[in-house]
Structure formats: C-alpha cells, structure tokens
mmCIF file of the protein (N, C-alpha, C, O) and its ligand, coordinates in Angstrom:
data_MODEL
# 
_entry.id   MODEL 
# 
loop_
_entity.id 
_entity.type 
_entity.pdbx_number_of_molecules 
1 polymer     1 
2 non-polymer 1 
# 
_entity_poly.entity_id                      1 
_entity_poly.type                           'polypeptide(L)' 
_entity_poly.nstd_linkage                   no 
_entity_poly.nstd_monomer                   no 
_entity_poly.pdbx_seq_one_letter_code       MTLICPECKNSVDLSALPQPLVKDQVVECNHCGISLLILDVVDSGVTAEVADEGK 
_entity_poly.pdbx_seq_one_letter_code_can   MTLICPECKNSVDLSALPQPLVKDQVVECNHCGISLLILDVVDSGVTAEVADEGK 
_entity_poly.pdbx_strand_id                 A 
# 
loop_
_entity_poly_seq.entity_id 
_entity_poly_seq.num 
_entity_poly_seq.mon_id 
_entity_poly_seq.hetero 
1 1  MET n 
1 2  THR n 
1 3  LEU n 
1 4  ILE n 
1 5  CYS n 
1 6  PRO n 
1 7  GLU n 
1 8  CYS n 
1 9  LYS n 
1 10 ASN n 
1 11 SER n 
1 12 VAL n 
1 13 ASP n 
1 14 LEU n 
1 15 SER n 
1 16 ALA n 
1 17 LEU n 
1 18 PRO n 
1 19 GLN n 
1 20 PRO n 
1 21 LEU n 
1 22 VAL n 
1 23 LYS n 
1 24 ASP n 
1 25 GLN n 
1 26 VAL n 
1 27 VAL n 
1 28 GLU n 
1 29 CYS n 
1 30 ASN n 
1 31 HIS n 
1 32 CYS n 
1 33 GLY n 
1 34 ILE n 
1 35 SER n 
1 36 LEU n 
1 37 LEU n 
1 38 ILE n 
1 39 LEU n 
1 40 ASP n 
1 41 VAL n 
1 42 VAL n 
1 43 ASP n 
1 44 SER n 
1 45 GLY n 
1 46 VAL n 
1 47 THR n 
1 48 ALA n 
1 49 GLU n 
1 50 VAL n 
1 51 ALA n 
1 52 ASP n 
1 53 GLU n 
1 54 GLY n 
1 55 LYS n 
# 
loop_
_struct_asym.id 
_struct_asym.entity_id 
A 1 
B 2 
# 
loop_
_chem_comp.id 
_chem_comp.type 
_chem_comp.mon_nstd_flag 
ALA 'L-peptide linking' y 
ASN 'L-peptide linking' y 
ASP 'L-peptide linking' y 
CYS 'L-peptide linking' y 
GLN 'L-peptide linking' y 
GLU 'L-peptide linking' y 
GLY 'peptide linking'   y 
HIS 'L-peptide linking' y 
ILE 'L-peptide linking' y 
LEU 'L-peptide linking' y 
LYS 'L-peptide linking' y 
MET 'L-peptide linking' y 
PRO 'L-peptide linking' y 
SER 'L-peptide linking' y 
THR 'L-peptide linking' y 
VAL 'L-peptide linking' y 
ZN  non-polymer         . 
# 
_pdbx_entity_nonpoly.entity_id   2 
_pdbx_entity_nonpoly.name        ? 
_pdbx_entity_nonpoly.comp_id     ZN 
# 
_pdbx_nonpoly_scheme.asym_id         B 
_pdbx_nonpoly_scheme.entity_id       2 
_pdbx_nonpoly_scheme.mon_id          ZN 
_pdbx_nonpoly_scheme.ndb_seq_num     1 
_pdbx_nonpoly_scheme.pdb_seq_num     101 
_pdbx_nonpoly_scheme.auth_seq_num    101 
_pdbx_nonpoly_scheme.pdb_mon_id      ZN 
_pdbx_nonpoly_scheme.auth_mon_id     ZN 
_pdbx_nonpoly_scheme.pdb_strand_id   A 
_pdbx_nonpoly_scheme.pdb_ins_code    . 
# 
loop_
_atom_site.group_PDB 
_atom_site.id 
_atom_site.type_symbol 
_atom_site.label_atom_id 
_atom_site.label_alt_id 
_atom_site.label_comp_id 
_atom_site.label_asym_id 
_atom_site.label_entity_id 
_atom_site.label_seq_id 
_atom_site.pdbx_PDB_ins_code 
_atom_site.Cartn_x 
_atom_site.Cartn_y 
_atom_site.Cartn_z 
_atom_site.occupancy 
_atom_site.B_iso_or_equiv 
_atom_site.pdbx_formal_charge 
_atom_site.auth_seq_id 
_atom_site.auth_comp_id 
_atom_site.auth_asym_id 
_atom_site.auth_atom_id 
_atom_site.pdbx_PDB_model_num 
ATOM   1   N  N  . MET A 1 1  ? 66.007 78.473 49.061 1.00 0.00 ? 1   MET A N  1 
ATOM   2   C  CA . MET A 1 1  ? 64.973 77.909 50.020 1.00 0.00 ? 1   MET A CA 1 
ATOM   3   C  C  . MET A 1 1  ? 63.661 77.692 49.106 1.00 0.00 ? 1   MET A C  1 
ATOM   4   O  O  . MET A 1 1  ? 63.267 78.462 48.230 1.00 0.00 ? 1   MET A O  1 
ATOM   5   N  N  . THR A 1 2  ? 63.129 76.593 49.463 1.00 0.00 ? 2   THR A N  1 
ATOM   6   C  CA . THR A 1 2  ? 61.945 76.266 48.589 1.00 0.00 ? 2   THR A CA 1 
ATOM   7   C  C  . THR A 1 2  ? 60.786 75.763 49.598 1.00 0.00 ? 2   THR A C  1 
ATOM   8   O  O  . THR A 1 2  ? 61.034 75.360 50.735 1.00 0.00 ? 2   THR A O  1 
ATOM   9   N  N  . LEU A 1 3  ? 59.603 75.829 49.090 1.00 0.00 ? 3   LEU A N  1 
ATOM   10  C  CA . LEU A 1 3  ? 58.561 75.412 49.712 1.00 0.00 ? 3   LEU A CA 1 
ATOM   11  C  C  . LEU A 1 3  ? 57.274 74.828 48.570 1.00 0.00 ? 3   LEU A C  1 
ATOM   12  O  O  . LEU A 1 3  ? 56.670 75.526 47.755 1.00 0.00 ? 3   LEU A O  1 
ATOM   13  N  N  . ILE A 1 4  ? 57.119 73.503 48.793 1.00 0.00 ? 4   ILE A N  1 
ATOM   14  C  CA . ILE A 1 4  ? 56.156 72.715 47.802 1.00 0.00 ? 4   ILE A CA 1 
ATOM   15  C  C  . ILE A 1 4  ? 54.778 73.075 48.624 1.00 0.00 ? 4   ILE A C  1 
ATOM   16  O  O  . ILE A 1 4  ? 54.687 72.913 49.841 1.00 0.00 ? 4   ILE A O  1 
ATOM   17  N  N  . CYS A 1 5  ? 53.744 73.572 47.821 1.00 0.00 ? 5   CYS A N  1 
ATOM   18  C  CA . CYS A 1 5  ? 52.488 73.599 48.156 1.00 0.00 ? 5   CYS A CA 1 
ATOM   19  C  C  . CYS A 1 5  ? 52.051 72.383 48.292 1.00 0.00 ? 5   CYS A C  1 
ATOM   20  O  O  . CYS A 1 5  ? 52.242 71.637 47.332 1.00 0.00 ? 5   CYS A O  1 
ATOM   21  N  N  . PRO A 1 6  ? 51.301 71.791 49.587 1.00 0.00 ? 6   PRO A N  1 
ATOM   22  C  CA . PRO A 1 6  ? 50.759 70.601 49.745 1.00 0.00 ? 6   PRO A CA 1 
ATOM   23  C  C  . PRO A 1 6  ? 49.586 70.360 49.323 1.00 0.00 ? 6   PRO A C  1 
ATOM   24  O  O  . PRO A 1 6  ? 48.999 69.287 49.464 1.00 0.00 ? 6   PRO A O  1 
ATOM   25  N  N  . GLU A 1 7  ? 49.091 71.509 48.682 1.00 0.00 ? 7   GLU A N  1 
ATOM   26  C  CA . GLU A 1 7  ? 47.582 71.220 48.010 1.00 0.00 ? 7   GLU A CA 1 
ATOM   27  C  C  . GLU A 1 7  ? 47.834 70.992 46.431 1.00 0.00 ? 7   GLU A C  1 
ATOM   28  O  O  . GLU A 1 7  ? 47.230 70.108 45.823 1.00 0.00 ? 7   GLU A O  1 
ATOM   29  N  N  . CYS A 1 8  ? 48.677 71.768 45.870 1.00 0.00 ? 8   CYS A N  1 
ATOM   30  C  CA . CYS A 1 8  ? 48.763 71.756 44.302 1.00 0.00 ? 8   CYS A CA 1 
ATOM   31  C  C  . CYS A 1 8  ? 50.093 71.040 43.855 1.00 0.00 ? 8   CYS A C  1 
ATOM   32  O  O  . CYS A 1 8  ? 50.233 70.679 42.687 1.00 0.00 ? 8   CYS A O  1 
ATOM   33  N  N  . LYS A 1 9  ? 51.009 70.854 44.753 1.00 0.00 ? 9   LYS A N  1 
ATOM   34  C  CA . LYS A 1 9  ? 52.479 70.372 44.614 1.00 0.00 ? 9   LYS A CA 1 
ATOM   35  C  C  . LYS A 1 9  ? 53.419 71.199 43.793 1.00 0.00 ? 9   LYS A C  1 
ATOM   36  O  O  . LYS A 1 9  ? 54.442 70.788 43.246 1.00 0.00 ? 9   LYS A O  1 
ATOM   37  N  N  . ASN A 1 10 ? 52.929 72.445 43.777 1.00 0.00 ? 10  ASN A N  1 
ATOM   38  C  CA . ASN A 1 10 ? 53.921 73.423 42.904 1.00 0.00 ? 10  ASN A CA 1 
ATOM   39  C  C  . ASN A 1 10 ? 55.031 74.140 43.814 1.00 0.00 ? 10  ASN A C  1 
ATOM   40  O  O  . ASN A 1 10 ? 54.838 74.161 45.030 1.00 0.00 ? 10  ASN A O  1 
ATOM   41  N  N  . SER A 1 11 ? 55.874 74.571 43.421 1.00 0.00 ? 11  SER A N  1 
ATOM   42  C  CA . SER A 1 11 ? 56.751 75.377 44.033 1.00 0.00 ? 11  SER A CA 1 
ATOM   43  C  C  . SER A 1 11 ? 56.502 76.856 44.402 1.00 0.00 ? 11  SER A C  1 
ATOM   44  O  O  . SER A 1 11 ? 56.647 77.732 43.550 1.00 0.00 ? 11  SER A O  1 
ATOM   45  N  N  . VAL A 1 12 ? 56.142 77.126 45.622 1.00 0.00 ? 12  VAL A N  1 
ATOM   46  C  CA . VAL A 1 12 ? 55.523 78.421 45.881 1.00 0.00 ? 12  VAL A CA 1 
ATOM   47  C  C  . VAL A 1 12 ? 56.874 79.467 45.608 1.00 0.00 ? 12  VAL A C  1 
ATOM   48  O  O  . VAL A 1 12 ? 58.002 79.043 45.858 1.00 0.00 ? 12  VAL A O  1 
ATOM   49  N  N  . ASP A 1 13 ? 56.714 80.573 45.187 1.00 0.00 ? 13  ASP A N  1 
ATOM   50  C  CA . ASP A 1 13 ? 57.684 81.643 45.071 1.00 0.00 ? 13  ASP A CA 1 
ATOM   51  C  C  . ASP A 1 13 ? 57.824 82.318 46.382 1.00 0.00 ? 13  ASP A C  1 
ATOM   52  O  O  . ASP A 1 13 ? 56.945 83.068 46.807 1.00 0.00 ? 13  ASP A O  1 
ATOM   53  N  N  . LEU A 1 14 ? 59.049 82.033 47.105 1.00 0.00 ? 14  LEU A N  1 
ATOM   54  C  CA . LEU A 1 14 ? 59.137 82.626 48.410 1.00 0.00 ? 14  LEU A CA 1 
ATOM   55  C  C  . LEU A 1 14 ? 59.885 83.826 48.357 1.00 0.00 ? 14  LEU A C  1 
ATOM   56  O  O  . LEU A 1 14 ? 60.008 84.529 49.360 1.00 0.00 ? 14  LEU A O  1 
ATOM   57  N  N  . SER A 1 15 ? 60.457 84.153 47.134 1.00 0.00 ? 15  SER A N  1 
ATOM   58  C  CA . SER A 1 15 ? 61.214 85.496 46.968 1.00 0.00 ? 15  SER A CA 1 
ATOM   59  C  C  . SER A 1 15 ? 60.289 86.596 46.846 1.00 0.00 ? 15  SER A C  1 
ATOM   60  O  O  . SER A 1 15 ? 60.816 87.705 46.937 1.00 0.00 ? 15  SER A O  1 
ATOM   61  N  N  . ALA A 1 16 ? 59.022 86.566 46.660 1.00 0.00 ? 16  ALA A N  1 
ATOM   62  C  CA . ALA A 1 16 ? 57.897 87.529 46.617 1.00 0.00 ? 16  ALA A CA 1 
ATOM   63  C  C  . ALA A 1 16 ? 57.587 87.893 47.907 1.00 0.00 ? 16  ALA A C  1 
ATOM   64  O  O  . ALA A 1 16 ? 57.165 89.036 48.077 1.00 0.00 ? 16  ALA A O  1 
ATOM   65  N  N  . LEU A 1 17 ? 57.728 87.044 48.997 1.00 0.00 ? 17  LEU A N  1 
ATOM   66  C  CA . LEU A 1 17 ? 57.223 87.226 50.504 1.00 0.00 ? 17  LEU A CA 1 
ATOM   67  C  C  . LEU A 1 17 ? 58.327 87.979 51.016 1.00 0.00 ? 17  LEU A C  1 
ATOM   68  O  O  . LEU A 1 17 ? 59.488 88.039 50.613 1.00 0.00 ? 17  LEU A O  1 
ATOM   69  N  N  . PRO A 1 18 ? 57.701 88.596 52.071 1.00 0.00 ? 18  PRO A N  1 
ATOM   70  C  CA . PRO A 1 18 ? 58.620 89.329 53.170 1.00 0.00 ? 18  PRO A CA 1 
ATOM   71  C  C  . PRO A 1 18 ? 59.602 88.368 53.833 1.00 0.00 ? 18  PRO A C  1 
ATOM   72  O  O  . PRO A 1 18 ? 59.313 87.293 54.358 1.00 0.00 ? 18  PRO A O  1 
ATOM   73  N  N  . GLN A 1 19 ? 60.762 88.905 53.730 1.00 0.00 ? 19  GLN A N  1 
ATOM   74  C  CA . GLN A 1 19 ? 61.717 87.995 54.574 1.00 0.00 ? 19  GLN A CA 1 
ATOM   75  C  C  . GLN A 1 19 ? 62.372 88.562 55.772 1.00 0.00 ? 19  GLN A C  1 
ATOM   76  O  O  . GLN A 1 19 ? 62.551 89.772 55.911 1.00 0.00 ? 19  GLN A O  1 
ATOM   77  N  N  . PRO A 1 20 ? 62.777 87.542 56.754 1.00 0.00 ? 20  PRO A N  1 
ATOM   78  C  CA . PRO A 1 20 ? 62.916 86.182 56.651 1.00 0.00 ? 20  PRO A CA 1 
ATOM   79  C  C  . PRO A 1 20 ? 61.537 85.750 57.222 1.00 0.00 ? 20  PRO A C  1 
ATOM   80  O  O  . PRO A 1 20 ? 60.891 86.312 58.107 1.00 0.00 ? 20  PRO A O  1 
ATOM   81  N  N  . LEU A 1 21 ? 61.193 84.505 56.443 1.00 0.00 ? 21  LEU A N  1 
ATOM   82  C  CA . LEU A 1 21 ? 60.001 83.699 56.803 1.00 0.00 ? 21  LEU A CA 1 
ATOM   83  C  C  . LEU A 1 21 ? 60.292 83.077 58.252 1.00 0.00 ? 21  LEU A C  1 
ATOM   84  O  O  . LEU A 1 21 ? 61.387 82.705 58.676 1.00 0.00 ? 21  LEU A O  1 
ATOM   85  N  N  . VAL A 1 22 ? 59.019 83.050 58.932 1.00 0.00 ? 22  VAL A N  1 
ATOM   86  C  CA . VAL A 1 22 ? 59.082 82.585 60.267 1.00 0.00 ? 22  VAL A CA 1 
ATOM   87  C  C  . VAL A 1 22 ? 58.054 81.623 60.553 1.00 0.00 ? 22  VAL A C  1 
ATOM   88  O  O  . VAL A 1 22 ? 56.989 81.727 59.945 1.00 0.00 ? 22  VAL A O  1 
ATOM   89  N  N  . LYS A 1 23 ? 58.230 80.624 61.462 1.00 0.00 ? 23  LYS A N  1 
ATOM   90  C  CA . LYS A 1 23 ? 57.316 79.706 62.032 1.00 0.00 ? 23  LYS A CA 1 
ATOM   91  C  C  . LYS A 1 23 ? 55.974 80.411 62.251 1.00 0.00 ? 23  LYS A C  1 
ATOM   92  O  O  . LYS A 1 23 ? 55.951 81.598 62.574 1.00 0.00 ? 23  LYS A O  1 
ATOM   93  N  N  . ASP A 1 24 ? 54.895 79.720 62.085 1.00 0.00 ? 24  ASP A N  1 
ATOM   94  C  CA . ASP A 1 24 ? 53.508 80.150 62.202 1.00 0.00 ? 24  ASP A CA 1 
ATOM   95  C  C  . ASP A 1 24 ? 53.195 81.397 61.271 1.00 0.00 ? 24  ASP A C  1 
ATOM   96  O  O  . ASP A 1 24 ? 52.155 81.951 61.626 1.00 0.00 ? 24  ASP A O  1 
ATOM   97  N  N  . GLN A 1 25 ? 53.696 81.882 60.376 1.00 0.00 ? 25  GLN A N  1 
ATOM   98  C  CA . GLN A 1 25 ? 53.542 82.878 59.399 1.00 0.00 ? 25  GLN A CA 1 
ATOM   99  C  C  . GLN A 1 25 ? 52.502 82.268 58.427 1.00 0.00 ? 25  GLN A C  1 
ATOM   100 O  O  . GLN A 1 25 ? 52.679 81.083 58.146 1.00 0.00 ? 25  GLN A O  1 
ATOM   101 N  N  . VAL A 1 26 ? 51.690 82.754 58.001 1.00 0.00 ? 26  VAL A N  1 
ATOM   102 C  CA . VAL A 1 26 ? 50.698 82.256 56.662 1.00 0.00 ? 26  VAL A CA 1 
ATOM   103 C  C  . VAL A 1 26 ? 50.896 83.023 55.598 1.00 0.00 ? 26  VAL A C  1 
ATOM   104 O  O  . VAL A 1 26 ? 50.645 84.228 55.578 1.00 0.00 ? 26  VAL A O  1 
ATOM   105 N  N  . VAL A 1 27 ? 51.408 82.298 54.546 1.00 0.00 ? 27  VAL A N  1 
ATOM   106 C  CA . VAL A 1 27 ? 51.718 82.723 53.292 1.00 0.00 ? 27  VAL A CA 1 
ATOM   107 C  C  . VAL A 1 27 ? 50.593 82.190 52.386 1.00 0.00 ? 27  VAL A C  1 
ATOM   108 O  O  . VAL A 1 27 ? 49.832 81.335 52.838 1.00 0.00 ? 27  VAL A O  1 
ATOM   109 N  N  . GLU A 1 28 ? 50.437 82.690 51.026 1.00 0.00 ? 28  GLU A N  1 
ATOM   110 C  CA . GLU A 1 28 ? 49.653 82.331 50.162 1.00 0.00 ? 28  GLU A CA 1 
ATOM   111 C  C  . GLU A 1 28 ? 50.244 81.677 48.917 1.00 0.00 ? 28  GLU A C  1 
ATOM   112 O  O  . GLU A 1 28 ? 51.165 82.271 48.358 1.00 0.00 ? 28  GLU A O  1 
ATOM   113 N  N  . CYS A 1 29 ? 49.870 80.671 48.491 1.00 0.00 ? 29  CYS A N  1 
ATOM   114 C  CA . CYS A 1 29 ? 50.432 79.769 47.137 1.00 0.00 ? 29  CYS A CA 1 
ATOM   115 C  C  . CYS A 1 29 ? 50.146 80.621 46.048 1.00 0.00 ? 29  CYS A C  1 
ATOM   116 O  O  . CYS A 1 29 ? 49.042 81.141 45.887 1.00 0.00 ? 29  CYS A O  1 
ATOM   117 N  N  . ASN A 1 30 ? 51.137 80.781 45.279 1.00 0.00 ? 30  ASN A N  1 
ATOM   118 C  CA . ASN A 1 30 ? 50.895 81.850 44.125 1.00 0.00 ? 30  ASN A CA 1 
ATOM   119 C  C  . ASN A 1 30 ? 50.411 81.098 42.907 1.00 0.00 ? 30  ASN A C  1 
ATOM   120 O  O  . ASN A 1 30 ? 50.295 81.590 41.784 1.00 0.00 ? 30  ASN A O  1 
ATOM   121 N  N  . HIS A 1 31 ? 50.125 79.773 43.273 1.00 0.00 ? 31  HIS A N  1 
ATOM   122 C  CA . HIS A 1 31 ? 49.647 78.875 42.040 1.00 0.00 ? 31  HIS A CA 1 
ATOM   123 C  C  . HIS A 1 31 ? 48.197 78.620 42.395 1.00 0.00 ? 31  HIS A C  1 
ATOM   124 O  O  . HIS A 1 31 ? 47.354 78.995 41.580 1.00 0.00 ? 31  HIS A O  1 
ATOM   125 N  N  . CYS A 1 32 ? 47.874 78.134 43.315 1.00 0.00 ? 32  CYS A N  1 
ATOM   126 C  CA . CYS A 1 32 ? 46.373 77.782 43.688 1.00 0.00 ? 32  CYS A CA 1 
ATOM   127 C  C  . CYS A 1 32 ? 45.706 78.855 44.801 1.00 0.00 ? 32  CYS A C  1 
ATOM   128 O  O  . CYS A 1 32 ? 44.537 78.648 45.128 1.00 0.00 ? 32  CYS A O  1 
ATOM   129 N  N  . GLY A 1 33 ? 46.253 79.723 45.250 1.00 0.00 ? 33  GLY A N  1 
ATOM   130 C  CA . GLY A 1 33 ? 45.734 80.663 46.088 1.00 0.00 ? 33  GLY A CA 1 
ATOM   131 C  C  . GLY A 1 33 ? 45.506 80.375 47.574 1.00 0.00 ? 33  GLY A C  1 
ATOM   132 O  O  . GLY A 1 33 ? 45.155 81.238 48.379 1.00 0.00 ? 33  GLY A O  1 
ATOM   133 N  N  . ILE A 1 34 ? 45.719 79.187 47.850 1.00 0.00 ? 34  ILE A N  1 
ATOM   134 C  CA . ILE A 1 34 ? 45.406 78.692 49.244 1.00 0.00 ? 34  ILE A CA 1 
ATOM   135 C  C  . ILE A 1 34 ? 46.529 79.112 50.283 1.00 0.00 ? 34  ILE A C  1 
ATOM   136 O  O  . ILE A 1 34 ? 47.733 79.173 50.036 1.00 0.00 ? 34  ILE A O  1 
ATOM   137 N  N  . SER A 1 35 ? 45.923 79.383 51.463 1.00 0.00 ? 35  SER A N  1 
ATOM   138 C  CA . SER A 1 35 ? 46.609 79.806 52.547 1.00 0.00 ? 35  SER A CA 1 
ATOM   139 C  C  . SER A 1 35 ? 47.312 78.696 53.299 1.00 0.00 ? 35  SER A C  1 
ATOM   140 O  O  . SER A 1 35 ? 46.784 77.666 53.717 1.00 0.00 ? 35  SER A O  1 
ATOM   141 N  N  . LEU A 1 36 ? 48.753 79.105 53.425 1.00 0.00 ? 36  LEU A N  1 
ATOM   142 C  CA . LEU A 1 36 ? 49.594 77.867 54.027 1.00 0.00 ? 36  LEU A CA 1 
ATOM   143 C  C  . LEU A 1 36 ? 50.280 78.499 55.275 1.00 0.00 ? 36  LEU A C  1 
ATOM   144 O  O  . LEU A 1 36 ? 50.830 79.600 55.320 1.00 0.00 ? 36  LEU A O  1 
ATOM   145 N  N  . LEU A 1 37 ? 50.141 77.590 56.279 1.00 0.00 ? 37  LEU A N  1 
ATOM   146 C  CA . LEU A 1 37 ? 51.040 77.976 57.556 1.00 0.00 ? 37  LEU A CA 1 
ATOM   147 C  C  . LEU A 1 37 ? 52.217 77.266 57.777 1.00 0.00 ? 37  LEU A C  1 
ATOM   148 O  O  . LEU A 1 37 ? 52.222 76.036 57.748 1.00 0.00 ? 37  LEU A O  1 
ATOM   149 N  N  . ILE A 1 38 ? 53.379 78.037 58.034 1.00 0.00 ? 38  ILE A N  1 
ATOM   150 C  CA . ILE A 1 38 ? 54.489 77.620 57.919 1.00 0.00 ? 38  ILE A CA 1 
ATOM   151 C  C  . ILE A 1 38 ? 54.900 76.812 59.412 1.00 0.00 ? 38  ILE A C  1 
ATOM   152 O  O  . ILE A 1 38 ? 54.937 77.303 60.540 1.00 0.00 ? 38  ILE A O  1 
ATOM   153 N  N  . LEU A 1 39 ? 55.151 75.589 59.039 1.00 0.00 ? 39  LEU A N  1 
ATOM   154 C  CA . LEU A 1 39 ? 55.554 74.965 60.354 1.00 0.00 ? 39  LEU A CA 1 
ATOM   155 C  C  . LEU A 1 39 ? 56.998 74.894 60.805 1.00 0.00 ? 39  LEU A C  1 
ATOM   156 O  O  . LEU A 1 39 ? 57.268 74.777 62.000 1.00 0.00 ? 39  LEU A O  1 
ATOM   157 N  N  . ASP A 1 40 ? 57.886 74.959 59.911 1.00 0.00 ? 40  ASP A N  1 
ATOM   158 C  CA . ASP A 1 40 ? 59.251 74.997 60.185 1.00 0.00 ? 40  ASP A CA 1 
ATOM   159 C  C  . ASP A 1 40 ? 60.187 75.580 58.928 1.00 0.00 ? 40  ASP A C  1 
ATOM   160 O  O  . ASP A 1 40 ? 59.982 75.346 57.737 1.00 0.00 ? 40  ASP A O  1 
ATOM   161 N  N  . VAL A 1 41 ? 61.076 76.252 59.386 1.00 0.00 ? 41  VAL A N  1 
ATOM   162 C  CA . VAL A 1 41 ? 61.887 76.773 58.354 1.00 0.00 ? 41  VAL A CA 1 
ATOM   163 C  C  . VAL A 1 41 ? 63.503 76.214 58.568 1.00 0.00 ? 41  VAL A C  1 
ATOM   164 O  O  . VAL A 1 41 ? 64.003 76.347 59.685 1.00 0.00 ? 41  VAL A O  1 
ATOM   165 N  N  . VAL A 1 42 ? 64.058 75.774 57.792 1.00 0.00 ? 42  VAL A N  1 
ATOM   166 C  CA . VAL A 1 42 ? 65.428 74.936 57.861 1.00 0.00 ? 42  VAL A CA 1 
ATOM   167 C  C  . VAL A 1 42 ? 66.180 75.828 56.608 1.00 0.00 ? 42  VAL A C  1 
ATOM   168 O  O  . VAL A 1 42 ? 65.692 76.694 55.882 1.00 0.00 ? 42  VAL A O  1 
ATOM   169 N  N  . ASP A 1 43 ? 67.418 75.327 56.644 1.00 0.00 ? 43  ASP A N  1 
ATOM   170 C  CA . ASP A 1 43 ? 68.300 75.831 55.506 1.00 0.00 ? 43  ASP A CA 1 
ATOM   171 C  C  . ASP A 1 43 ? 67.927 75.224 54.145 1.00 0.00 ? 43  ASP A C  1 
ATOM   172 O  O  . ASP A 1 43 ? 68.263 75.805 53.113 1.00 0.00 ? 43  ASP A O  1 
ATOM   173 N  N  . SER A 1 44 ? 67.386 74.317 54.122 1.00 0.00 ? 44  SER A N  1 
ATOM   174 C  CA . SER A 1 44 ? 67.222 73.496 52.897 1.00 0.00 ? 44  SER A CA 1 
ATOM   175 C  C  . SER A 1 44 ? 65.671 73.686 52.354 1.00 0.00 ? 44  SER A C  1 
ATOM   176 O  O  . SER A 1 44 ? 65.311 73.383 51.216 1.00 0.00 ? 44  SER A O  1 
ATOM   177 N  N  . GLY A 1 45 ? 64.889 74.200 53.302 1.00 0.00 ? 45  GLY A N  1 
ATOM   178 C  CA . GLY A 1 45 ? 63.551 74.428 52.798 1.00 0.00 ? 45  GLY A CA 1 
ATOM   179 C  C  . GLY A 1 45 ? 62.550 74.935 53.847 1.00 0.00 ? 45  GLY A C  1 
ATOM   180 O  O  . GLY A 1 45 ? 62.929 75.296 54.961 1.00 0.00 ? 45  GLY A O  1 
ATOM   181 N  N  . VAL A 1 46 ? 61.209 74.955 53.450 1.00 0.00 ? 46  VAL A N  1 
ATOM   182 C  CA . VAL A 1 46 ? 60.148 75.401 54.439 1.00 0.00 ? 46  VAL A CA 1 
ATOM   183 C  C  . VAL A 1 46 ? 59.052 74.413 54.320 1.00 0.00 ? 46  VAL A C  1 
ATOM   184 O  O  . VAL A 1 46 ? 58.526 74.161 53.236 1.00 0.00 ? 46  VAL A O  1 
ATOM   185 N  N  . THR A 1 47 ? 58.699 73.840 55.463 1.00 0.00 ? 47  THR A N  1 
ATOM   186 C  CA . THR A 1 47 ? 57.589 72.995 55.631 1.00 0.00 ? 47  THR A CA 1 
ATOM   187 C  C  . THR A 1 47 ? 56.217 73.926 55.910 1.00 0.00 ? 47  THR A C  1 
ATOM   188 O  O  . THR A 1 47 ? 56.207 74.907 56.653 1.00 0.00 ? 47  THR A O  1 
ATOM   189 N  N  . ALA A 1 48 ? 55.311 73.524 55.323 1.00 0.00 ? 48  ALA A N  1 
ATOM   190 C  CA . ALA A 1 48 ? 53.999 74.191 55.558 1.00 0.00 ? 48  ALA A CA 1 
ATOM   191 C  C  . ALA A 1 48 ? 52.790 73.238 55.474 1.00 0.00 ? 48  ALA A C  1 
ATOM   192 O  O  . ALA A 1 48 ? 52.816 72.231 54.766 1.00 0.00 ? 48  ALA A O  1 
ATOM   193 N  N  . GLU A 1 49 ? 51.928 73.529 56.083 1.00 0.00 ? 49  GLU A N  1 
ATOM   194 C  CA . GLU A 1 49 ? 50.386 72.866 55.977 1.00 0.00 ? 49  GLU A CA 1 
ATOM   195 C  C  . GLU A 1 49 ? 49.358 73.875 55.560 1.00 0.00 ? 49  GLU A C  1 
ATOM   196 O  O  . GLU A 1 49 ? 49.567 75.088 55.607 1.00 0.00 ? 49  GLU A O  1 
ATOM   197 N  N  . VAL A 1 50 ? 48.227 73.322 55.147 1.00 0.00 ? 50  VAL A N  1 
ATOM   198 C  CA . VAL A 1 50 ? 47.251 74.007 54.619 1.00 0.00 ? 50  VAL A CA 1 
ATOM   199 C  C  . VAL A 1 50 ? 46.497 74.818 55.826 1.00 0.00 ? 50  VAL A C  1 
ATOM   200 O  O  . VAL A 1 50 ? 45.934 74.150 56.694 1.00 0.00 ? 50  VAL A O  1 
ATOM   201 N  N  . ALA A 1 51 ? 46.478 76.091 55.885 1.00 0.00 ? 51  ALA A N  1 
ATOM   202 C  CA . ALA A 1 51 ? 46.142 76.671 56.993 1.00 0.00 ? 51  ALA A CA 1 
ATOM   203 C  C  . ALA A 1 51 ? 44.521 76.549 57.001 1.00 0.00 ? 51  ALA A C  1 
ATOM   204 O  O  . ALA A 1 51 ? 43.780 76.680 56.027 1.00 0.00 ? 51  ALA A O  1 
ATOM   205 N  N  . ASP A 1 52 ? 44.121 76.237 58.480 1.00 0.00 ? 52  ASP A N  1 
ATOM   206 C  CA . ASP A 1 52 ? 42.713 75.919 58.633 1.00 0.00 ? 52  ASP A CA 1 
ATOM   207 C  C  . ASP A 1 52 ? 41.974 77.190 59.050 1.00 0.00 ? 52  ASP A C  1 
ATOM   208 O  O  . ASP A 1 52 ? 42.031 77.589 60.213 1.00 0.00 ? 52  ASP A O  1 
ATOM   209 N  N  . GLU A 1 53 ? 41.246 77.858 58.056 1.00 0.00 ? 53  GLU A N  1 
ATOM   210 C  CA . GLU A 1 53 ? 40.666 79.280 58.345 1.00 0.00 ? 53  GLU A CA 1 
ATOM   211 C  C  . GLU A 1 53 ? 39.250 79.108 59.219 1.00 0.00 ? 53  GLU A C  1 
ATOM   212 O  O  . GLU A 1 53 ? 38.538 80.085 59.448 1.00 0.00 ? 53  GLU A O  1 
ATOM   213 N  N  . GLY A 1 54 ? 38.955 77.917 59.629 1.00 0.00 ? 54  GLY A N  1 
ATOM   214 C  CA . GLY A 1 54 ? 37.814 77.696 60.199 1.00 0.00 ? 54  GLY A CA 1 
ATOM   215 C  C  . GLY A 1 54 ? 37.844 77.866 61.568 1.00 0.00 ? 54  GLY A C  1 
ATOM   216 O  O  . GLY A 1 54 ? 36.843 78.028 62.266 1.00 0.00 ? 54  GLY A O  1 
ATOM   217 N  N  . LYS A 1 55 ? 38.975 77.832 61.953 1.00 0.00 ? 55  LYS A N  1 
ATOM   218 C  CA . LYS A 1 55 ? 39.418 77.929 63.632 1.00 0.00 ? 55  LYS A CA 1 
ATOM   219 C  C  . LYS A 1 55 ? 39.270 79.529 63.950 1.00 0.00 ? 55  LYS A C  1 
ATOM   220 O  O  . LYS A 1 55 ? 39.513 79.959 65.078 1.00 0.00 ? 55  LYS A O  1 
HETATM 221 ZN ZN . ZN  B 2 .  ? 49.112 75.642 45.852 1.00 0.00 2 101 ZN  A ZN 1 
# 
C-alpha cells in the first residue's frame, strides 16, 4: 500500500504509521512534513489531499 504525497510527490512511508489507516485520518509526510488528510483507502493504495489546517 502506497501513498504519494500531493505536495512533494514522494512516496510516504505508511509502515511507520498506526495501522489500519482509515478515511479522514491525518498523516504527516515524512519527506516534506506536510499534513495529509486521507480521502480513501483501497487495496492498491491510499488517496490523500493536503489537510487545510486553517479550518
Ligand atoms: Zn511530502
């Protein structure tokens, strides 16, 4: 299962995160440090967007 950071385009290391990953969970990119909100979790990967911390 992989997640490509929408900010820096690097592959985020999901193995270091608490499992299982769930929708609406916020994770931090281990490359650029940005907060990512998980939108969907499927067998092939994880979709996420940059979390808007201003809300
Ligand atoms: Zn990143």
